[in-house]
N, C-alpha and C positions, 0 to 999 in steps of 0.2 A: 966543520960545527962538531960537539960530542951528544951526543943518543942522550944526554941526563941531559941539556941542552933548551931554549926556550923552545924553540922546536916542536917538543915534543908536552907541553904543556897542555891536561886537557883545557883549560879555556879554549884558546889555542884553535886546538882540533876542532874541539866542541865549533867554535866560531865557522872553520873553513869547509865544516860538514852541512850547517846550518844555510849557509850563505849562498849551496849549491839547490835550487827548487828541486821534488824530488816526489813532486804528487803522483801515489801511487798510480800506475803500474810505472816504478822509476827504470831510467838508463839514463847510460851519459855521464853527463862531470860527475855530479855524487861518484861515481861509483873510478873515475877517474885520479880526484882531491883523497879518496881512500887509496886509492891502489901508491900512489907519491907519498906517501905516511908509512907505507907497509914494505918500501922494496927496497929504503937506508935501512933498514931492521930484520933483512937477511930472509924476508917471506920471496917463494914463488907466487906471483902470484896469477889466476888464471880463471880470467873472467869472460863467461858467454852469454848468449842474448836464447830466449825460450821465449818457443808461444807465440801465435798472433792475434788478433785483432778476436771476440770483444773482450779477452782475459789477457789481450799479453800485444805486444812483445814484453817482454819481461828481461833485466838487467840479474846476475850474480855476478857473486864471486867470491872463490873457495881459496884463499889463500894457505902457504903451510911453511912453515922453519924446522926445519930437524938440525939438532946439535945434540948429534950421535946417543947410544941409548937413554931410553928414560924411559917413561908413560907421555903419554901422547892426549895432552886439555885441547879443548874445546873450546872458543866463546860463540854464543852463535846469539845473529837480531840481522835487524830491514834495515832500510835503508831512505825507503819509498814511508812515505804521508801521509797523513788524512788531508783532506783541499782545509785553508787558514779559515774560509769564510772571509765574513766584512763588519769593523770592526776593533781592528786590534790597533795599539794607540801607537805600531811605529807598522815598516815596513814585516812582515813576516816569513822572508826567507832573509832581512836586512838582520844579522842578529843584533842587540843593540845588549848592554850593559847599562840598567840602570838601581844605581844601589847596590845591595847584594847580589843580584843579580841577573841574568841570563835570559835575556827572549828571544826568541827564535822560537819559528814551526820544528818539532823534532828535537828541541831543547831539552826535553824529556823519555818522548815515545820516540825515537831513540838512540838517536845520537848523539846525545849524552856519553851515554853510556857508551859506544862503541870509541867513544873519546880518551876516554877513562880507560877501557881496553887496550885501547894501544899506546897510550901513554905507559901504561901500566909493565904493557911488556916491553919496552925502551928499559926501564929502568933495573928489571930483572932482567939482562940479554945475553944474559952466562947461563943458564938455564939448562940444566941438560934434558933430551928425550926432545919435542915434538908439540909442537903449537899452532894449532891452526883454527881459522876464523870462517863459519860457514853466514854470508850476508846475504840476503836477496834483494830483492825492489818489488816485491807481491806479497808481504804480507798482510795490512793496512787492506788488502784488496779483494783477489777470490783463492786466494792462496793455491792458485792450481800449476801455474808457473814459477815457483819460488823455489821452495829449500825442499819440496818433491825432488824437480829437478835439481837441482847439490846431488841429493842425495845420491843417486845415478851417478851425477859424472864419480863423485868419491865410490863408489861401488868399481864404478871401469878403471878407477885406476887403485884401486886398492888403498885408500883412506880411510879408515874407522877409529875413532876418538878413541877412548877410553874412557874417559870422563865429562858431560860438555855443562857449562855455565848458560844460560839461556840473557842475555843484559836486558828482560823486559823491566817495565819501571814500577816493583812491588810492595815497592816502600809506602808507609800510610798516612804515617803523622812525622812520623821524622825517617833518614835515613837509616835502615838496616831492621828496623824494627818488623819485620814479614821479608819470609822472606818461602816461594812456590815449590813447594816437594810433590807438582801431580795436578790437576786441571779435570773439569768433566768433558766431558763427550757431549756433543753438540748434533741437533739433529733437525731442518725445519720440514712439513709436512704439510702440502696441499692436497685441498679435499674438495671433491665438484661430483654434484652431487643436479641430475640430469631429470627434467620437467618436461610438461607440451604445456606452450603458450595458451593462455585465453582467455575470455571477456570475463571479471570480475564475479556476474550476476548466472553468468553459465558454468559452478565449477568442475560437474560431472564431467563440462566435455573438455579439461583438460587438467593440468596435473603439477599441483604445486610443489616444490622442490623443498618450495623455508622452512615444512614442517619436520620435515623426515633430515632436517641440516640443522634444526635444531636437538632434533633428539640424539640426529651423534653427537654433538658438543656437548649435550647432557649428558650423555651417560662414559664420554672421554673426561668430565670435569665433575665423574664420582671415582675416578681409579686413583687407587695409594699407589705410585710405584715404587716408596719406600722408606723408610723412616731414617733415610741413614747411615752412616759408619763410621767408625771407629776417625777416619780419614774427609768422609766426604759428608757437605749436608743431605738432605732427601731431594733425590731427582722433584725435575719441578717439571708441568709442562703447558703451555702459558700458550692460547688462542690471538696468536699479533691483531687477523682481519677475518671483517666476514663482508661480504659484497655480494648483492645483488644486482648491483646497475638498470633499476629500474622505475624512469622517469615517470613512471605514466601512474594512475590511483587507481583506475579500474580497469588492471592488465595483472593477472600472475604469470609470475616471469615464468620463464623457460630454462633456467637453472640459477644454481648458489650457488657459493664459494667460501671456502674457510680456509682461515694456514693455520699452523700450528709452530710453536718451538717447543724443542725438549732440550734442557739439560739434562745430563744421567752420567751417577758413579759406576763405578766398577763394579757395581750389584749389577752391569745391563748390559749389552751392546745397540752400535746401530743397528742389525739389526733382526733384535730381539723386537726391538717398539715398532721397530713397521710393521712386523707383525701381526702384532696385538692390534695393535692401532688399527692397520688393515680390516681383522675382522669387525670388527668397531662398525668400521666406515659401509663394508658388504654388506653389513646385514642391513642395512638399511639399501641398499641398490645405492652407494657408491664408488664412484674414484679416490685414486688415494696415489698421489707419487711424493716421493721422501730426497732427500738431500745430505748422506749423513756426513759432514760438517768436519769430523776426529770422533776417535774412539776415547776412552777416559784415560788418563796412566796417573801411574802413585811410583816415584823413588821412595820407597820405604824409610822411614830416617835408618841412619849409620852411618857407617866413614863417611865417606862427601858432604852430609849434608850436621853433620859435628865441621868436620874443617873448616867448611863455610860460618858458619854460627862461634865458632872462635874467632875468627879474622874479624868482624863484625867487632867480638862483643871489644877485640884488642884494644881497638881504633875509635869506638863508641862507647864502649860498657854498659851497650842497651843485650841483652838478651832478645835474641828476634823468634818471632814465632814463625812456624813449619804450620804452612797455610795450604788446601788444596779450592779456595776461594777462588768466584772472580771470572770470564769470561777465557776461550780459547785461547792457544797462542801456537806456534807454532813447533813448541816442545811437544807435541804432538806425534810429530811425525820420530822430531829424533827423537824421542825416546825406545822403538825400536833399535836403535843400535848403541848403549851402551845408559848406564845412570845421568841423568837428565832436571839439573834444578836452575829456578833465577829466582835470582837475584838483580839487582838495579835500584833506581832514585824512586822520587817518590813522584807520585801518580797524579796526585793532585788535580793538575793544568792538563793532564793528558786531554789529545780532543782538542780545547778546550780553546776560546780566545786569547791570545795574551800570554799562550803559552809559555814559561819561565825555569828556569832551574836555580835553587842557589851556589853559587861561584864556590862558598864552601864545602856542596856537598859531591861538587867534581872532583875536588882537591883528598877527601874521604876519599868513593868511592874510588878513587884511580889508588889510595894506598891499599884498601882495601882489595881489590884486585892483585897488585902486586901478591900481595900478604898471600891470598888463596893460593897462586901458581908458584912460590916457595916452597909454600907449606906439602900439596900434591909431589913437588920434589922430592920432600924431604922421608914423606911417606912412600913410595916408593925407591929410597935408598936402604928405607927402615927396613921393606923385605923383602931387599933384591938378596 
């Protein structure tokens, strides 16, 4: 069976991956399935498990194929999926073709794009240089033992790509209409204000923490972090929870708490925002805990994004939009290694019931990925 046979048809590959349940954190059969696809293509596959409960164990896969001198191009993604939920029209882990669509959890986020990249490599099997796949089972979860662990493994082995494409579903209305060249950072904060419980008729014998929490939140709401930049929308602070936990109508509570989420552009760092909000909280006698999920990154428009845009245009006729909108992805980690751009399938059904991908999009995305691989190799040859 040749490398261009039906064994490397993106629809078939996607179906095989979807058929392996892999709710985050993922381990096991889905990684064995991907390894079975990559081994015939000449990849050396390194699978390893990282972490323990509650955030693990997580399986990760690093596959590397070297074909002489040339650029090192990496494709990054994840095999874990979010829980499917109830109410699907078919079993979410039994891929089903209905009409022009393939249904199944992970069809677009992001087993479909992984299948397309594998199929693309099969079509461009003789390209010079190095191709690697950086695949985690912990992107949809805490992301503690996934891509970060892979990056440690890569450092140990001296694996360092020149360019990286993350196959997240970035397209909005049509395949190819949007490519991500950056992402905002994310930090969550927990505010606690302690008081003293007492009877509402004797407030002088108690200390109500709620007015102080209200003043804190009012001051935070008045903060304007910035007005955006050329490539990033304005940073925003959102109050996501307020908790007192007081079932009694005649009791002043002992404590009150709130939670914030801040998505921020490259005018800030997670640490600077924690320091700024801490000052507001501490002025009212409260305490703050914070978790920085990721820092912002930007791969400035240039040769890499131009190359990807050209591959998209040739296959679809679309002039793609370069964007930094949306949530975080593992590109926030990989951007430390090399220029990173995200591009994949349409995201309209990701994380939803009856997640589905257009079968035609699987073929088109494979064509685009293959074109990107060829263009990267040609660009390297031209500058050698």
